[in-house]
Residue, then its C-alpha position, 0 to 999 in steps of 0.5 A: m182927723n177921725i171921729k172916735s170909732d165907738i161914737a154913735l150917730s143917727d140920721s136925725g142928729f143924735v150923737f152918743n159917746p158911750a165912753s162918757g155916757e153923754s149925748y149931743t144933738v147936731n144939725p143936718i150939716g153937723v151930721e154930714i161933717i161927722q159922717f165924713l170924718k167917720d169915713g176918713k175924709s180930711i178937713a180939706e175934703v170935708s170943706e170941699q164937699i160942703l162948698e159943693n153941696y151948699n151955697t156958701d163961700l170958703t171963708t165961711v166954711d173954713k171958720d164954721l168947720n174949724d169952730f165945729i172941730v173945736m167943739l168936737k174936741q171939747y166933747s172928746l169925740i175926736d181920737n186923741n192922736d188927731 
């Protein structure tokens, strides 16, 4: 699963889609997730990193990560072939 290559992401959580001209704001964990995906990490690898970096459990990570991926798809931030 890859974030579209032209999506701009700032450290402060600003996400810009030049194809649509729309911009969004994500929290610091959202920034990490998007950056992991831009770096080519799989969903399983992203999940592992979140579990390693934060005091949470696998069930919560899986649910929240899935919800976030659905949102990224809704906003057309993920490549269509994913």
